[in-house]
C-alpha positions as CSV (number, residue, x, y, z in Angstrom):
1,M,57.6,34.1,-6.1
2,S,59.2,33.5,-9.0
3,E,60.1,36.1,-11.4
4,L,59.6,35.2,-15.0
5,Q,60.6,38.1,-17.6
6,N,61.3,38.3,-21.6
7,L,59.3,35.5,-22.4
8,D,58.5,34.6,-25.8
9,T,54.8,34.6,-26.9
10,Y,54.5,30.5,-27.2
11,Q,57.2,30.0,-24.7
12,L,55.3,28.6,-21.7
13,V,57.2,27.5,-18.2
14,F,56.7,25.5,-15.2
15,P,59.9,27.3,-13.0
16,R,59.1,25.2,-10.1
17,L,59.6,21.8,-12.3
18,N,62.2,23.4,-14.6
19,L,60.1,22.8,-17.8
20,D,60.0,25.0,-20.7
21,F,58.3,23.9,-24.0
22,T,57.3,26.1,-26.8
23,V,53.9,25.4,-27.3
24,K,51.8,26.9,-30.5
25,S,48.0,27.0,-30.9
26,V,47.9,25.5,-34.6
27,A,49.5,22.0,-35.0
28,F,49.7,21.9,-39.1
29,T,48.3,23.9,-42.1
30,I,46.1,21.9,-44.8
31,G,45.0,24.2,-47.9
32,G,46.1,27.4,-46.0
33,V,43.5,26.3,-43.2
34,S,44.8,26.2,-39.9
35,I,44.1,23.5,-37.4
36,T,44.2,23.8,-34.1
37,W,46.0,21.5,-31.0
38,Y,42.5,22.6,-29.5
39,G,40.0,21.2,-32.1
40,I,42.1,17.9,-32.3
41,L,42.2,17.5,-28.6
42,I,38.4,18.1,-28.2
43,T,37.6,15.5,-30.9
44,F,40.1,12.8,-29.8
45,G,37.9,13.5,-26.1
46,M,35.0,12.8,-28.1
47,L,36.1,10.0,-30.0
48,L,37.5,8.4,-27.1
49,A,34.7,9.4,-25.0
50,M,32.4,7.4,-27.5
51,C,34.5,4.4,-27.8
52,Y,34.3,3.8,-23.9
53,A,30.5,4.2,-23.7
54,F,29.5,2.0,-27.0
55,S,32.3,-0.8,-25.4
56,N,30.1,-0.7,-21.7
57,M,26.3,0.3,-22.8
58,R,25.5,-3.4,-23.0
59,R,26.6,-3.1,-19.0
60,F,24.3,-0.8,-18.6
61,G,21.5,-2.6,-20.6
62,I,21.3,-0.6,-23.8
63,D,21.5,-1.6,-27.1
64,S,24.0,0.5,-28.7
65,D,22.5,0.3,-31.8
66,R,19.5,2.3,-30.8
67,A,21.5,4.8,-28.3
68,I,24.2,5.6,-31.4
69,D,21.8,8.4,-32.4
70,S,21.3,9.6,-29.3
71,I,24.9,9.7,-28.7
72,I,25.5,11.9,-32.2
73,G,22.7,14.2,-31.5
74,G,24.0,14.8,-27.7
75,V,27.8,15.4,-29.7
76,I,26.1,18.0,-31.9
77,G,24.0,19.7,-29.5
78,G,27.3,19.9,-26.7
79,I,29.1,21.9,-29.6
80,I,26.2,24.2,-30.1
81,G,25.4,24.5,-26.5
82,A,29.1,25.0,-25.9
83,R,29.7,27.9,-28.1
84,A,25.9,29.8,-27.5
85,Y,26.4,29.5,-23.5
86,Y,30.1,31.2,-24.0
87,V,28.7,34.1,-27.0
88,I,25.9,34.7,-24.6
89,F,28.0,35.5,-21.6
90,H,30.6,37.4,-24.2
91,W,28.2,39.4,-26.6
92,D,30.2,42.5,-26.4
93,S,32.8,40.5,-28.0
94,Y,30.5,39.2,-31.2
95,K,28.1,41.8,-31.8
96,D,29.5,43.3,-34.1
97,N,30.9,40.6,-36.0
98,L,28.7,38.1,-35.7
99,K,30.9,35.5,-38.8
100,E,33.3,35.4,-35.6
101,I,30.1,33.3,-33.7
102,I,31.0,30.1,-35.7
103,N,34.7,30.2,-35.6
104,I,35.5,27.9,-33.0
105,R,39.0,27.0,-33.7
106,G,40.8,29.4,-31.2
107,G,38.7,28.4,-28.0
108,G,35.5,30.1,-26.8
109,L,33.5,26.6,-25.5
110,A,31.9,27.1,-22.1
111,I,31.8,23.1,-20.7
112,Y,28.4,23.6,-18.5
113,G,26.5,25.0,-21.9
114,G,27.7,21.9,-23.9
115,I,26.8,19.8,-21.0
116,I,23.1,21.1,-20.7
117,A,22.7,21.0,-24.2
118,A,24.2,17.5,-25.1
119,L,21.7,16.4,-22.4
120,L,18.7,18.0,-23.4
121,V,19.5,17.1,-27.3
122,G,20.7,13.5,-25.8
123,A,17.3,13.1,-24.2
124,I,15.0,14.4,-26.9
125,V,16.5,11.2,-29.3
126,S,16.8,8.6,-26.9
127,K,12.8,9.4,-25.8
128,I,12.6,9.2,-29.8
129,R,14.7,5.9,-30.4
130,K,13.0,4.7,-27.0
131,V,16.6,4.0,-24.8
132,R,15.8,4.6,-21.3
133,I,17.5,7.6,-20.0
134,L,18.1,7.2,-16.7
135,P,20.9,4.1,-17.7
136,M,22.2,6.5,-20.8
137,L,23.0,9.2,-18.7
138,D,24.9,6.9,-16.2
139,I,27.0,6.1,-19.3
140,V,27.3,9.2,-20.8
141,S,28.7,10.7,-17.3
142,L,31.1,8.3,-17.5
143,G,32.4,9.8,-21.3
144,F,31.7,13.0,-20.3
145,L,34.7,12.8,-17.9
146,I,36.9,11.3,-20.3
147,G,36.5,14.5,-22.4
148,Q,36.8,16.8,-20.2
149,C,39.6,15.2,-19.1
150,I,41.4,15.1,-22.3
151,G,39.6,18.3,-24.0
152,R,41.3,20.9,-21.3
153,W,44.6,20.0,-22.7
154,G,43.6,22.4,-25.7
155,N,43.6,25.3,-23.3
156,F,47.0,24.7,-22.1
157,C,47.6,24.6,-26.0
158,N,46.2,27.9,-26.5
159,H,47.6,29.0,-23.2
160,E,44.7,29.9,-21.4
161,A,42.1,28.8,-18.7
162,F,44.6,29.9,-16.0
163,G,44.2,31.2,-12.4
164,C,45.8,33.8,-10.4
165,N,49.2,34.4,-8.7
166,T,50.8,31.4,-7.2
167,N,54.0,29.9,-6.1
168,G,52.8,26.5,-6.1
169,L,54.4,23.4,-7.3
170,F,52.2,23.5,-10.6
171,G,52.5,27.7,-11.1
172,M,53.1,28.2,-15.0
173,S,53.6,31.4,-17.1
174,S,53.9,32.4,-21.0
175,G,54.4,35.6,-23.2
176,K,50.9,35.0,-24.3
177,I,49.8,34.6,-20.8
178,Q,51.7,37.7,-19.4
179,A,50.1,39.8,-22.3
180,Y,46.7,38.5,-21.3
181,I,47.7,39.9,-17.9
182,L,48.9,43.3,-19.4
183,R,46.2,44.2,-20.8
184,N,43.0,42.6,-18.0
185,F,44.2,43.4,-15.0
186,T,45.7,47.1,-15.0
187,D,44.9,47.2,-10.9
188,G,47.7,44.8,-10.2
189,S,45.5,42.2,-8.5
190,V,47.4,39.4,-10.8
191,V,51.0,40.8,-12.2
192,P,52.3,39.4,-15.4
193,D,56.1,38.3,-14.3
194,Q,54.8,35.2,-11.8
195,P,53.5,32.1,-12.0
196,V,50.0,31.4,-12.3
197,H,47.7,28.2,-11.6
198,P,47.4,26.0,-14.1
199,C,43.4,25.7,-13.8
200,F,43.5,23.5,-16.7
201,F,45.5,21.1,-15.6
202,Y,43.8,20.8,-12.0
203,E,40.7,20.4,-13.7
204,S,42.0,17.6,-16.1
205,M,43.0,15.5,-13.0
206,W,40.5,16.0,-11.0
207,C,38.1,14.2,-14.1
208,L,40.5,11.9,-14.6
209,L,40.3,10.7,-10.9
210,G,36.8,10.9,-11.3
211,F,36.2,8.7,-14.0
212,I,38.4,6.0,-12.5
213,L,36.3,6.2,-9.4
214,L,32.8,6.2,-11.0
215,H,33.9,3.5,-13.5
216,I,34.7,1.3,-10.2
217,V,31.2,2.3,-8.8
218,S,29.6,1.6,-11.8
219,K,30.5,-1.8,-12.1
220,K,30.7,-2.8,-8.3
221,W,28.2,-0.5,-6.1
222,R,25.6,0.9,-8.8
223,K,22.1,0.5,-6.5
224,F,19.8,2.6,-9.1
225,D,19.7,4.1,-12.5
226,G,21.1,7.4,-12.6
227,Q,23.1,7.1,-9.9
228,I,26.5,7.5,-11.4
229,F,25.1,10.7,-13.1
230,L,23.9,12.2,-9.8
231,M,27.7,11.2,-8.3
232,Y,29.2,12.9,-11.5
233,A,27.3,15.9,-11.0
234,V,28.6,16.2,-7.5
235,W,31.9,15.5,-8.0
236,Y,32.0,17.6,-11.5
237,G,30.6,20.6,-9.5
238,L,32.6,20.1,-6.7
239,G,35.8,20.6,-7.6
240,R,34.4,22.9,-10.7
241,F,33.3,25.2,-7.4
242,F,36.6,25.3,-6.5
243,I,39.1,25.7,-9.3
244,E,36.4,28.4,-10.9
245,G,37.7,30.4,-8.1
246,L,41.0,30.5,-9.2
247,R,40.6,31.4,-12.9
248,T,41.0,34.8,-14.1
249,D,38.9,34.2,-17.4
250,S,35.3,33.6,-15.8
251,L,32.2,34.8,-17.0
252,Y,29.9,36.9,-14.9
253,L,26.8,37.4,-14.0
254,G,27.1,40.6,-12.2
255,T,29.3,39.8,-9.8
256,I,28.8,36.4,-9.7
257,R,30.6,33.6,-11.7
258,I,28.1,31.6,-13.7
259,S,29.9,28.7,-13.7
260,Q,30.6,28.9,-9.9
261,L,27.0,29.1,-9.4
262,V,26.5,26.2,-12.1
263,A,28.2,24.3,-10.0
264,A,27.0,25.1,-6.7
265,V,23.6,24.1,-7.8
266,S,24.8,20.7,-9.4
267,V,26.3,19.7,-6.4
268,V,23.2,20.5,-3.9
269,V,20.9,19.6,-6.2
270,G,22.8,16.3,-6.8
271,M,23.5,15.1,-3.5
272,I,19.8,15.8,-2.4
273,L,18.4,13.6,-5.5
274,L,21.7,10.8,-4.9
275,L,20.5,10.0,-1.0
276,I,16.5,10.1,-2.4
277,G,17.6,7.7,-4.9
278,L,19.9,5.5,-2.5
279,S,16.9,5.4,0.5
280,R,14.4,4.3,-1.8
281,T,16.4,1.5,-3.3
282,K,17.1,0.4,0.0
283,R,13.6,1.1,1.3
284,M,12.3,-0.9,-2.2
285,G,14.7,-3.9,-1.5
286,S,14.7,-6.4,-3.8
287,D,11.4,-5.1,-5.4
288,Y,14.1,-2.7,-7.2
289,V,15.6,-3.9,-10.2
290,L,18.2,-2.0,-12.7
291,Y,17.2,-1.5,-16.2
292,C,19.8,-3.8,-17.0
293,N,18.4,-6.9,-15.5
294,T,14.7,-6.2,-16.9
295,E,12.9,-8.5,-19.0
296,E,12.4,-5.1,-21.9
297,S,16.3,-4.9,-21.7
298,K,17.1,-8.6,-22.1
299,R,14.6,-9.0,-24.9
300,L,16.2,-5.8,-27.0
301,L,19.7,-7.3,-26.4
302,E,18.5,-10.6,-27.6
303,E,16.9,-8.8,-30.3
304,A,20.0,-7.1,-30.8
305,D,22.0,-10.0,-31.4
306,K,19.7,-11.8,-33.5
307,K,19.9,-8.9,-35.8
308,E,23.8,-9.2,-35.4
309,D,23.7,-12.8,-36.4
310,E,21.4,-12.4,-39.2
311,Y,23.8,-9.6,-40.5
312,R,27.0,-11.8,-40.0
313,A,25.2,-14.9,-42.0
314,R,24.3,-12.7,-44.7
315,K,27.7,-11.2,-45.0
316,D,29.4,-14.9,-44.8
317,K,26.8,-16.2,-47.4
318,K,28.0,-13.5,-49.8
319,K,31.6,-14.1,-49.2
320,S,30.9,-17.8,-49.4
321,D,28.6,-17.2,-52.6
322,A,31.7,-15.0,-54.1
323,A,34.2,-17.7,-53.1
324,E,32.1,-20.2,-55.0
325,E,31.5,-17.8,-58.1
326,K,35.5,-17.6,-58.4
327,E,36.1,-21.0,-58.2
328,S,33.6,-21.9,-60.8
329,S,35.3,-19.3,-63.0
330,D,38.6,-20.6,-62.7
331,T,37.6,-24.5,-62.9
332,S,35.7,-23.2,-66.1
333,A,38.8,-21.3,-67.3
334,E,41.0,-24.3,-66.6
335,T,38.5,-26.8,-69.0
336,D,38.6,-24.5,-71.6
337,A,42.3,-24.4,-71.8
338,A,42.3,-28.0,-71.6
339,E,40.5,-28.1,-74.6
340,E,42.7,-25.6,-76.8
341,P,45.7,-27.1,-78.4
342,T,48.9,-26.1,-76.5
343,E,51.7,-24.5,-79.1
344,E,53.9,-27.3,-78.4
345,T,50.6,-30.0,-79.8
346,A,50.7,-27.2,-82.8
347,D,54.2,-27.7,-83.9
348,E,54.0,-31.2,-83.4
349,T,51.2,-31.8,-85.7
350,V,52.7,-29.6,-88.4
351,E,55.8,-31.6,-88.4
352,K,53.8,-35.0,-88.8
353,I,51.9,-33.3,-91.8
354,L,55.1,-32.8,-93.4
355,A,57.1,-36.0,-92.4
356,E,53.7,-37.7,-94.6
357,I,54.3,-35.8,-97.6
358,E,57.7,-36.8,-97.9
359,N,57.1,-40.6,-97.0
360,E,54.1,-39.9,-100.1
361,E,57.2,-38.4,-102.0
362,E,59.5,-41.1,-101.6
363,D,57.0,-43.8,-102.3
364,A,56.4,-42.0,-105.8
């Protein structure tokens, strides 16, 4: 393996690729408040996921105006759930300093906690807003993959989510990573002067590939509502199970890696439900109708289109009324200006009066 020594804290290197960066966690500071790349990338990932979801909802038969509350609720629930999940399994680090629980700028979000909480809160809001949950889960799962793909690069900027030693092509290290290894692996199972697995990169690429595949399936081969979500659970769980086995910062329950356990359950349950769903759909044949093809979906979308048309009509009328009012005002101003004597006309009048006075004097 390549030996790496005397790296600066924020010096991040990929020796086999001959790459050497200086990567700091803080992007910039505003009014004494540090804005981290971790927060920026997670926010960007969520926004991009929401843009994708809203632009594709109609394809799943969902009215985006109704679904927006579900999405917002899911995002809020996801952030709270991700932090709560992490804090619960790191309670010893927070029990004496409770204020740190809400400090997420430096990391400390567990993706499975975020997914579970986002699904629960989103499902509750969907029920209230009368949005069909299964097609909603399909579109949301594609958004999850986008958010996870981008958000994982926040771990890169924090020099975290890495694995055990490797001499592979993508092996990496930094001064910050080496300091972590020295503190936490005194038994020598992971050594600081050799590269480690960039687990954040593996997971990001796995999510990107998953998004591309599931996006194609959702457009061409979606057989039943909920299929894409189950495929997401299987795909992400499969990748996470193996990637988690490489990581050095896993959350544990006894000797069991929590994320590996959840990933394995996701794969098994997802596969069973996926096979049941495909079998049921095949057995029903033409009797099964995707929600996007139902009369209910078409009616709701028509109502949404009608509301949109009415809104645009009102907006256009306001613009038209404003334009007419402005035109009327300009016309009135021009009329008033025409009725008022100009400076040139007044001068001519004065000259005419003076000329008449002179003529009268001559006559006299």
